[in-house]
N, CA, C, O and the ligand as a Tripos MOL2 file, in Angstrom:
@<TRIPOS>MOLECULE
protein
  241   239    61     0     0
PROTEIN
NO_CHARGES

@<TRIPOS>ATOM
      1 N          60.9500  110.7750  113.3690 N.3       1 MET1
      2 CA         62.3450  110.7210  112.8980 C.3       1 MET1
      3 C          62.7280  109.2720  112.5760 C.2       1 MET1
      4 O          62.5540  108.3740  113.4000 O.2       1 MET1
      5 N          63.2380  109.0670  111.3950 N.am      2 ILE2
      6 CA         63.6560  107.7340  110.9720 C.3       2 ILE2
      7 C          65.1370  107.5690  111.2880 C.2       2 ILE2
      8 O          65.9260  108.4980  111.1150 O.2       2 ILE2
      9 N          65.4990  106.3950  111.7470 N.am      3 GLU3
     10 CA         66.8960  106.1570  112.0450 C.3       3 GLU3
     11 C          67.5280  105.3010  110.9630 C.2       3 GLU3
     12 O          66.8870  104.4290  110.3760 O.2       3 GLU3
     13 N          68.7900  105.5700  110.7170 N.am      4 ALA4
     14 CA         69.5350  104.8180  109.7240 C.3       4 ALA4
     15 C          70.8920  104.4980  110.3220 C.2       4 ALA4
     16 O          71.2940  105.1010  111.3160 O.2       4 ALA4
     17 N          71.5810  103.5760  109.7360 N.am      5 ARG5
     18 CA         72.9160  103.2690  110.2170 C.3       5 ARG5
     19 C          73.9110  104.1810  109.5040 C.2       5 ARG5
     20 O          73.9140  104.2840  108.2770 O.2       5 ARG5
     21 N          74.7440  104.8320  110.2870 N.am      6 CYS6
     22 CA         75.7300  105.7270  109.6900 C.3       6 CYS6
     23 C          76.7710  104.9070  108.9230 C.2       6 CYS6
     24 O          77.3610  103.9810  109.4790 O.2       6 CYS6
     25 N          76.9970  105.2430  107.6480 N.am      7 PRO7
     26 CA         77.9690  104.4830  106.8650 C.3       7 PRO7
     27 C          79.4120  104.7620  107.2790 C.2       7 PRO7
     28 O          80.3260  104.0330  106.8930 O.2       7 PRO7
     29 N          79.6110  105.8120  108.0590 N.am      8 LYS8
     30 CA         80.9670  106.2070  108.4210 C.3       8 LYS8
     31 C          81.3940  105.5770  109.7410 C.2       8 LYS8
     32 O          82.4750  104.9940  109.8250 O.2       8 LYS8
     33 N          80.5560  105.6870  110.7730 N.am      9 CYS9
     34 CA         80.9420  105.1880  112.0980 C.3       9 CYS9
     35 C          80.0920  104.0130  112.5480 C.2       9 CYS9
     36 O          80.4080  103.3880  113.5600 O.2       9 CYS9
     37 N          79.0070  103.6880  111.8200 N.am     10 GLY10
     38 CA         78.1940  102.5360  112.1540 C.3      10 GLY10
     39 C          77.1970  102.7560  113.2720 C.2      10 GLY10
     40 O          76.4640  101.8400  113.6450 O.2      10 GLY10
     41 N          77.1640  103.9810  113.8160 N.am     11 LYS11
     42 CA         76.1820  104.2690  114.8550 C.3      11 LYS11
     43 C          74.8850  104.7580  114.2330 C.2      11 LYS11
     44 O          74.7280  104.7560  113.0120 O.2      11 LYS11
     45 N          73.9560  105.1770  115.0890 N.am     12 LYS12
     46 CA         72.6450  105.5810  114.5850 C.3      12 LYS12
     47 C          72.7020  106.9780  113.9830 C.2      12 LYS12
     48 O          73.0710  107.9430  114.6520 O.2      12 LYS12
     49 N          72.3360  107.0710  112.7280 N.am     13 ALA13
     50 CA         72.1870  108.3570  112.0690 C.3      13 ALA13
     51 C          70.6900  108.6310  111.9270 C.2      13 ALA13
     52 O          69.8630  107.7320  112.0780 O.2      13 ALA13
     53 N          70.3660  109.8640  111.6410 N.am     14 GLN14
     54 CA         68.9660  110.2360  111.5700 C.3      14 GLN14
     55 C          68.6110  110.7440  110.1840 C.2      14 GLN14
     56 O          69.3390  111.5340  109.5820 O.2      14 GLN14
     57 N          67.4810  110.2720  109.6980 N.am     15 VAL15
     58 CA         66.9510  110.7340  108.4130 C.3      15 VAL15
     59 C          65.8830  111.7710  108.7170 C.2      15 VAL15
     60 O          65.0140  111.5430  109.5580 O.2      15 VAL15
     61 N          65.9440  112.8930  108.0460 N.am     16 ASP16
     62 CA         64.9480  113.9210  108.3560 C.3      16 ASP16
     63 C          63.5720  113.5390  107.8170 C.2      16 ASP16
     64 O          63.4360  112.6050  107.0260 O.2      16 ASP16
     65 N          62.5710  114.2670  108.2550 N.am     17 ASP17
     66 CA         61.1860  113.9020  107.9790 C.3      17 ASP17
     67 C          60.8540  113.9020  106.4900 C.2      17 ASP17
     68 O          59.9300  113.2130  106.0600 O.2      17 ASP17
     69 N          61.5900  114.6580  105.7190 N.am     18 GLU18
     70 CA         61.3350  114.7090  104.2700 C.3      18 GLU18
     71 C          62.0620  113.5920  103.5290 C.2      18 GLU18
     72 O          61.9670  113.4950  102.3060 O.2      18 GLU18
     73 N          62.7940  112.7410  104.2690 N.am     19 MET19
     74 CA         63.6090  111.6870  103.6510 C.3      19 MET19
     75 C          64.6000  112.3000  102.6430 C.2      19 MET19
     76 O          64.8990  111.7080  101.6060 O.2      19 MET19
     77 N          65.0840  113.4650  102.9680 N.am     20 ALA20
     78 CA         65.9490  114.1850  102.0390 C.3      20 ALA20
     79 C          67.4110  114.1400  102.4740 C.2      20 ALA20
     80 O          68.3130  114.1270  101.6350 O.2      20 ALA20
     81 N          67.6440  114.1160  103.7890 N.am     21 ASN21
     82 CA         69.0150  114.1910  104.2800 C.3      21 ASN21
     83 C          69.2510  113.2030  105.4160 C.2      21 ASN21
     84 O          68.3470  112.8840  106.1880 O.2      21 ASN21
     85 N          70.4810  112.7340  105.4950 N.am     22 VAL22
     86 CA         70.8960  111.8400  106.5760 C.3      22 VAL22
     87 C          71.9930  112.5430  107.3640 C.2      22 VAL22
     88 O          72.9220  113.1070  106.7870 O.2      22 VAL22
     89 N          71.8770  112.5040  108.6670 N.am     23 ARG23
     90 CA         72.8700  113.1710  109.4910 C.3      23 ARG23
     91 C          73.2220  112.2890  110.6760 C.2      23 ARG23
     92 O          72.3450  111.6970  111.3060 O.2      23 ARG23
     93 N          74.5140  112.2060  110.9740 N.am     24 CYS24
     94 CA         74.9810  111.4470  112.1320 C.3      24 CYS24
     95 C          75.5080  112.4180  113.1700 C.2      24 CYS24
     96 O          76.3590  113.2570  112.8750 O.2      24 CYS24
     97 N          74.9970  112.2980  114.3870 N.am     25 ASN25
     98 CA         75.4430  113.2030  115.4500 C.3      25 ASN25
     99 C          76.7320  112.7380  116.1020 C.2      25 ASN25
    100 O          77.3320  113.4780  116.8810 O.2      25 ASN25
    101 N          77.1660  111.5240  115.7960 N.am     26 PHE26
    102 CA         78.3690  110.9850  116.4260 C.3      26 PHE26
    103 C          79.6270  111.4300  115.6900 C.2      26 PHE26
    104 O          80.5960  111.8550  116.3190 O.2      26 PHE26
    105 N          79.6180  111.3350  114.3680 N.am     27 CYS27
    106 CA         80.8200  111.6640  113.6010 C.3      27 CYS27
    107 C          80.6000  112.8390  112.6580 C.2      27 CYS27
    108 O          81.4850  113.1790  111.8730 O.2      27 CYS27
    109 N          79.4090  113.4670  112.7310 N.am     28 ASN28
    110 CA         79.0890  114.6190  111.8940 C.3      28 ASN28
    111 C          78.9710  114.2790  110.4150 C.2      28 ASN28
    112 O          79.0650  115.1650  109.5650 O.2      28 ASN28
    113 N          78.7670  112.9950  110.0980 N.am     29 TYR29
    114 CA         78.4850  112.6180  108.7200 C.3      29 TYR29
    115 C          77.1570  113.2240  108.3020 C.2      29 TYR29
    116 O          76.1920  113.2080  109.0650 O.2      29 TYR29
    117 N          77.1120  113.7530  107.0990 N.am     30 SER30
    118 CA         75.8130  114.1650  106.5620 C.3      30 SER30
    119 C          75.8480  114.0430  105.0480 C.2      30 SER30
    120 O          76.8720  114.2980  104.4130 O.2      30 SER30
    121 N          74.7330  113.6560  104.4900 N.am     31 ALA31
    122 CA         74.6290  113.4730  103.0470 C.3      31 ALA31
    123 C          73.1600  113.5460  102.6760 C.2      31 ALA31
    124 O          72.2870  113.4890  103.5420 O.2      31 ALA31
    125 N          72.8940  113.6700  101.3950 N.am     32 THR32
    126 CA         71.5060  113.5540  100.9790 C.3      32 THR32
    127 C          71.1010  112.0830  101.1020 C.2      32 THR32
    128 O          71.9510  111.1920  101.1160 O.2      32 THR32
    129 N          69.8160  111.8500  101.1900 N.am     33 TYR33
    130 CA         69.3470  110.4830  101.3480 C.3      33 TYR33
    131 C          69.7460  109.6250  100.1390 C.2      33 TYR33
    132 O          70.0970  108.4550  100.2890 O.2      33 TYR33
    133 N          69.6880  110.2170   98.9470 N.am     34 ASP34
    134 CA         70.0920  109.4960   97.7350 C.3      34 ASP34
    135 C          71.5500  109.0640   97.8110 C.2      34 ASP34
    136 O          71.8920  107.9330   97.4650 O.2      34 ASP34
    137 N          72.4150  109.9840   98.2710 N.am     35 GLU35
    138 CA         73.8330  109.6530   98.4040 C.3      35 GLU35
    139 C          74.0200  108.5240   99.4180 C.2      35 GLU35
    140 O          74.8140  107.6050   99.2210 O.2      35 GLU35
    141 N          73.2630  108.6280  100.5020 N.am     36 TYR36
    142 CA         73.3410  107.6240  101.5460 C.3      36 TYR36
    143 C          72.9650  106.2340  101.0050 C.2      36 TYR36
    144 O          73.6440  105.2430  101.2740 O.2      36 TYR36
    145 N          71.8640  106.1870  100.2380 N.am     37 ILE37
    146 CA         71.4090  104.9110   99.6810 C.3      37 ILE37
    147 C          72.4730  104.3250   98.7440 C.2      37 ILE37
    148 O          72.7640  103.1290   98.7880 O.2      37 ILE37
    149 N          73.0480  105.1870   97.8980 N.am     38 GLU38
    150 CA         74.0890  104.7150   96.9860 C.3      38 GLU38
    151 C          75.2760  104.1490   97.7620 C.2      38 GLU38
    152 O          75.8240  103.1050   97.4070 O.2      38 GLU38
    153 N          75.6640  104.8490   98.8220 N.am     39 LEU39
    154 CA         76.8020  104.4160   99.6330 C.3      39 LEU39
    155 C          76.5080  103.0690  100.2940 C.2      39 LEU39
    156 O          77.3680  102.1890  100.3310 O.2      39 LEU39
    157 N          75.2880  102.9150  100.8140 N.am     40 MET40
    158 CA         74.9410  101.6740  101.4860 C.3      40 MET40
    159 C          74.8720  100.5190  100.4840 C.2      40 MET40
    160 O          75.1950   99.3820  100.8290 O.2      40 MET40
    161 N          74.4580  100.8000   99.2610 N.am     41 LYS41
    162 CA         74.4590   99.7620   98.2220 C.3      41 LYS41
    163 C          75.8850   99.2830   97.9640 C.2      41 LYS41
    164 O          76.1460   98.0840   97.8770 O.2      41 LYS41
    165 N          76.8200  100.2620   97.8420 N.am     42 GLU42
    166 CA         78.2120   99.8990   97.6120 C.3      42 GLU42
    167 C          78.7550   99.0870   98.7750 C.2      42 GLU42
    168 O          79.4590   98.0960   98.5760 O.2      42 GLU42
    169 N          78.4230   99.5130   99.9990 N.am     43 LYS43
    170 CA         78.8910   98.7880  101.1780 C.3      43 LYS43
    171 C          78.3430   97.3680  101.2000 C.2      43 LYS43
    172 O          79.0550   96.4240  101.5440 O.2      43 LYS43
    173 N          77.0930   97.2230  100.8360 N.am     44 ALA44
    174 CA         76.4770   95.9000  100.8220 C.3      44 ALA44
    175 C          77.1790   94.9920   99.8160 C.2      44 ALA44
    176 O          77.3900   93.8080  100.0760 O.2      44 ALA44
    177 N          77.5350   95.5580   98.6720 N.am     45 LEU45
    178 CA         78.2520   94.7810   97.6660 C.3      45 LEU45
    179 C          79.6290   94.3690   98.1810 C.2      45 LEU45
    180 O          80.0610   93.2330   97.9890 O.2      45 LEU45
    181 N          80.3170   95.3170   98.8430 N.am     46 MET46
    182 CA         81.6390   94.9980   99.3860 C.3      46 MET46
    183 C          81.5380   93.9240  100.4510 C.2      46 MET46
    184 O          82.3660   93.0150  100.5110 O.2      46 MET46
    185 N          80.5070   94.0340  101.3030 N.am     47 MET47
    186 CA         80.3350   93.0310  102.3500 C.3      47 MET47
    187 C          80.0400   91.6640  101.7420 C.2      47 MET47
    188 O          80.4930   90.6390  102.2520 O.2      47 MET47
    189 N          79.2800   91.6570  100.6540 N.am     48 ALA48
    190 CA         78.9890   90.3950   99.9810 C.3      48 ALA48
    191 C          80.2820   89.7850   99.4450 C.2      48 ALA48
    192 O          80.4770   88.5710   99.5140 O.2      48 ALA48
    193 N          81.1680   90.6320   98.9090 N.am     49 ASP49
    194 CA         82.4570   90.1350   98.4260 C.3      49 ASP49
    195 C          83.2790   89.5620   99.5640 C.2      49 ASP49
    196 O          83.8690   88.4890   99.4340 O.2      49 ASP49
    197 N          83.3180   90.2780  100.6840 N.am     50 ASP50
    198 CA         84.0690   89.8010  101.8440 C.3      50 ASP50
    199 C          83.5350   88.4580  102.3120 C.2      50 ASP50
    200 O          84.2930   87.5440  102.6370 O.2      50 ASP50
    201 N          82.2300   88.3630  102.3370 N.am     51 PHE51
    202 CA         81.6150   87.1240  102.7830 C.3      51 PHE51
    203 C          82.0080   85.9830  101.8440 C.2      51 PHE51
    204 O          82.3270   84.8800  102.2870 O.2      51 PHE51
    205 N          81.9790   86.2670  100.5540 N.am     52 GLN52
    206 CA         82.3580   85.2550   99.5800 C.3      52 GLN52
    207 C          83.8000   84.8130   99.7980 C.2      52 GLN52
    208 O          84.1050   83.6220   99.7360 O.2      52 GLN52
    209 N          84.7020   85.7900  100.0580 N.am     53 MET53
    210 CA         86.1040   85.4820  100.2550 C.3      53 MET53
    211 C          86.2960   84.6100  101.4820 C.2      53 MET53
    212 O          87.0130   83.6100  101.4270 O.2      53 MET53
    213 N          85.6630   84.9770  102.5910 N.am     54 SER54
    214 CA         85.8610   84.1880  103.8040 C.3      54 SER54
    215 C          85.2060   82.8130  103.6570 C.2      54 SER54
    216 O          85.6620   81.8300  104.2420 O.2      54 SER54
    217 N          84.1490   82.7610  102.8820 N.am     55 TRP55
    218 CA         83.5100   81.4680  102.6090 C.3      55 TRP55
    219 C          84.4880   80.5590  101.8520 C.2      55 TRP55
    220 O          84.5970   79.3680  102.1390 O.2      55 TRP55
    221 N          85.2000   81.1520  100.8710 N.am     56 ASP56
    222 CA         86.1530   80.3650  100.0870 C.3      56 ASP56
    223 C          87.2940   79.8380  100.9450 C.2      56 ASP56
    224 O          87.8180   78.7490  100.7100 O.2      56 ASP56
    225 N          87.6780   80.6490  101.9660 N.am     57 LYS57
    226 CA         88.7820   80.2320  102.8410 C.3      57 LYS57
    227 C          88.3570   79.1250  103.7920 C.2      57 LYS57
    228 O          89.1870   78.3370  104.2460 O.2      57 LYS57
    229 N          87.0630   79.0660  104.0940 N.am     58 ASN58
    230 CA         86.5860   78.0890  105.0600 C.3      58 ASN58
    231 C          85.4990   77.2220  104.4610 C.2      58 ASN58
    232 O          84.3320   77.3350  104.8380 O.2      58 ASN58
    233 N          85.8660   76.3710  103.5430 N.am     59 PRO59
    234 CA         84.8180   75.5750  102.8840 C.3      59 PRO59
    235 C          84.3360   74.4130  103.7550 C.2      59 PRO59
    236 O          85.0660   73.4520  103.9950 O.2      59 PRO59
    237 N          83.1210   74.5220  104.2100 N.am     60 PHE60
    238 CA         82.5420   73.4260  104.9840 C.3      60 PHE60
    239 C          81.3890   72.8050  104.2180 C.2      60 PHE60
    240 O          80.7650   71.8610  104.7010 O.2      60 PHE60
    241 ZN         78.5180  108.5310  112.1080 Zn       61 ZN61
@<TRIPOS>BOND
     1     1     2 1
     2     2     3 1
     3     3     4 2
     4     3     5 am
     5     5     6 1
     6     6     7 1
     7     7     8 2
     8     7     9 am
     9     9    10 1
    10    10    11 1
    11    11    12 2
    12    11    13 am
    13    13    14 1
    14    14    15 1
    15    15    16 2
    16    15    17 am
    17    17    18 1
    18    18    19 1
    19    19    20 2
    20    19    21 am
    21    21    22 1
    22    22    23 1
    23    23    24 2
    24    23    25 am
    25    25    26 1
    26    26    27 1
    27    27    28 2
    28    27    29 am
    29    29    30 1
    30    30    31 1
    31    31    32 2
    32    31    33 am
    33    33    34 1
    34    34    35 1
    35    35    36 2
    36    35    37 am
    37    37    38 1
    38    38    39 1
    39    39    40 2
    40    39    41 am
    41    41    42 1
    42    42    43 1
    43    43    44 2
    44    43    45 am
    45    45    46 1
    46    46    47 1
    47    47    48 2
    48    47    49 am
    49    49    50 1
    50    50    51 1
    51    51    52 2
    52    51    53 am
    53    53    54 1
    54    54    55 1
    55    55    56 2
    56    55    57 am
    57    57    58 1
    58    58    59 1
    59    59    60 2
    60    59    61 am
    61    61    62 1
    62    62    63 1
    63    63    64 2
    64    63    65 am
    65    65    66 1
    66    66    67 1
    67    67    68 2
    68    67    69 am
    69    69    70 1
    70    70    71 1
    71    71    72 2
    72    71    73 am
    73    73    74 1
    74    74    75 1
    75    75    76 2
    76    75    77 am
    77    77    78 1
    78    78    79 1
    79    79    80 2
    80    79    81 am
    81    81    82 1
    82    82    83 1
    83    83    84 2
    84    83    85 am
    85    85    86 1
    86    86    87 1
    87    87    88 2
    88    87    89 am
    89    89    90 1
    90    90    91 1
    91    91    92 2
    92    91    93 am
    93    93    94 1
    94    94    95 1
    95    95    96 2
    96    95    97 am
    97    97    98 1
    98    98    99 1
    99    99   100 2
   100    99   101 am
   101   101   102 1
   102   102   103 1
   103   103   104 2
   104   103   105 am
   105   105   106 1
   106   106   107 1
   107   107   108 2
   108   107   109 am
   109   109   110 1
   110   110   111 1
   111   111   112 2
   112   111   113 am
   113   113   114 1
   114   114   115 1
   115   115   116 2
   116   115   117 am
   117   117   118 1
   118   118   119 1
   119   119   120 2
   120   119   121 am
   121   121   122 1
   122   122   123 1
   123   123   124 2
   124   123   125 am
   125   125   126 1
   126   126   127 1
   127   127   128 2
   128   127   129 am
   129   129   130 1
   130   130   131 1
   131   131   132 2
   132   131   133 am
   133   133   134 1
   134   134   135 1
   135   135   136 2
   136   135   137 am
   137   137   138 1
   138   138   139 1
   139   139   140 2
   140   139   141 am
   141   141   142 1
   142   142   143 1
   143   143   144 2
   144   143   145 am
   145   145   146 1
   146   146   147 1
   147   147   148 2
   148   147   149 am
   149   149   150 1
   150   150   151 1
   151   151   152 2
   152   151   153 am
   153   153   154 1
   154   154   155 1
   155   155   156 2
   156   155   157 am
   157   157   158 1
   158   158   159 1
   159   159   160 2
   160   159   161 am
   161   161   162 1
   162   162   163 1
   163   163   164 2
   164   163   165 am
   165   165   166 1
   166   166   167 1
   167   167   168 2
   168   167   169 am
   169   169   170 1
   170   170   171 1
   171   171   172 2
   172   171   173 am
   173   173   174 1
   174   174   175 1
   175   175   176 2
   176   175   177 am
   177   177   178 1
   178   178   179 1
   179   179   180 2
   180   179   181 am
   181   181   182 1
   182   182   183 1
   183   183   184 2
   184   183   185 am
   185   185   186 1
   186   186   187 1
   187   187   188 2
   188   187   189 am
   189   189   190 1
   190   190   191 1
   191   191   192 2
   192   191   193 am
   193   193   194 1
   194   194   195 1
   195   195   196 2
   196   195   197 am
   197   197   198 1
   198   198   199 1
   199   199   200 2
   200   199   201 am
   201   201   202 1
   202   202   203 1
   203   203   204 2
   204   203   205 am
   205   205   206 1
   206   206   207 1
   207   207   208 2
   208   207   209 am
   209   209   210 1
   210   210   211 1
   211   211   212 2
   212   211   213 am
   213   213   214 1
   214   214   215 1
   215   215   216 2
   216   215   217 am
   217   217   218 1
   218   218   219 1
   219   219   220 2
   220   219   221 am
   221   221   222 1
   222   222   223 1
   223   223   224 2
   224   223   225 am
   225   225   226 1
   226   226   227 1
   227   227   228 2
   228   227   229 am
   229   229   230 1
   230   230   231 1
   231   231   232 2
   232   231   233 am
   233   233   234 1
   234   234   235 1
   235   235   236 2
   236   235   237 am
   237   237   238 1
   238   238   239 1
   239   239   240 2
@<TRIPOS>SUBSTRUCTURE
     1 MET1         2 RESIDUE 1 A MET
     2 ILE2         6 RESIDUE 1 A ILE
     3 GLU3        10 RESIDUE 1 A GLU
     4 ALA4        14 RESIDUE 1 A ALA
     5 ARG5        18 RESIDUE 1 A ARG
     6 CYS6        22 RESIDUE 1 A CYS
     7 PRO7        26 RESIDUE 1 A PRO
     8 LYS8        30 RESIDUE 1 A LYS
     9 CYS9        34 RESIDUE 1 A CYS
    10 GLY10       38 RESIDUE 1 A GLY
    11 LYS11       42 RESIDUE 1 A LYS
    12 LYS12       46 RESIDUE 1 A LYS
    13 ALA13       50 RESIDUE 1 A ALA
    14 GLN14       54 RESIDUE 1 A GLN
    15 VAL15       58 RESIDUE 1 A VAL
    16 ASP16       62 RESIDUE 1 A ASP
    17 ASP17       66 RESIDUE 1 A ASP
    18 GLU18       70 RESIDUE 1 A GLU
    19 MET19       74 RESIDUE 1 A MET
    20 ALA20       78 RESIDUE 1 A ALA
    21 ASN21       82 RESIDUE 1 A ASN
    22 VAL22       86 RESIDUE 1 A VAL
    23 ARG23       90 RESIDUE 1 A ARG
    24 CYS24       94 RESIDUE 1 A CYS
    25 ASN25       98 RESIDUE 1 A ASN
    26 PHE26      102 RESIDUE 1 A PHE
    27 CYS27      106 RESIDUE 1 A CYS
    28 ASN28      110 RESIDUE 1 A ASN
    29 TYR29      114 RESIDUE 1 A TYR
    30 SER30      118 RESIDUE 1 A SER
    31 ALA31      122 RESIDUE 1 A ALA
    32 THR32      126 RESIDUE 1 A THR
    33 TYR33      130 RESIDUE 1 A TYR
    34 ASP34      134 RESIDUE 1 A ASP
    35 GLU35      138 RESIDUE 1 A GLU
    36 TYR36      142 RESIDUE 1 A TYR
    37 ILE37      146 RESIDUE 1 A ILE
    38 GLU38      150 RESIDUE 1 A GLU
    39 LEU39      154 RESIDUE 1 A LEU
    40 MET40      158 RESIDUE 1 A MET
    41 LYS41      162 RESIDUE 1 A LYS
    42 GLU42      166 RESIDUE 1 A GLU
    43 LYS43      170 RESIDUE 1 A LYS
    44 ALA44      174 RESIDUE 1 A ALA
    45 LEU45      178 RESIDUE 1 A LEU
    46 MET46      182 RESIDUE 1 A MET
    47 MET47      186 RESIDUE 1 A MET
    48 ALA48      190 RESIDUE 1 A ALA
    49 ASP49      194 RESIDUE 1 A ASP
    50 ASP50      198 RESIDUE 1 A ASP
    51 PHE51      202 RESIDUE 1 A PHE
    52 GLN52      206 RESIDUE 1 A GLN
    53 MET53      210 RESIDUE 1 A MET
    54 SER54      214 RESIDUE 1 A SER
    55 TRP55      218 RESIDUE 1 A TRP
    56 ASP56      222 RESIDUE 1 A ASP
    57 LYS57      226 RESIDUE 1 A LYS
    58 ASN58      230 RESIDUE 1 A ASN
    59 PRO59      234 RESIDUE 1 A PRO
    60 PHE60      238 RESIDUE 1 A PHE
    61 ZN61       241 GROUP 0 **** ****
């Protein structure tokens, strides 16, 4: 069983053996693996934006 980070609650979600679906037992999030990857890409982009913003506020 492969573990992934749940995009909804941030806890450990599980990827099934076929790499087809992601399911979180904590918040009942579930999606196809493709949907999960797309969501994590978007989150990564948003986090990069946040990082850029906080960097601009604290220029060292
Ligand atoms: Zn979750």
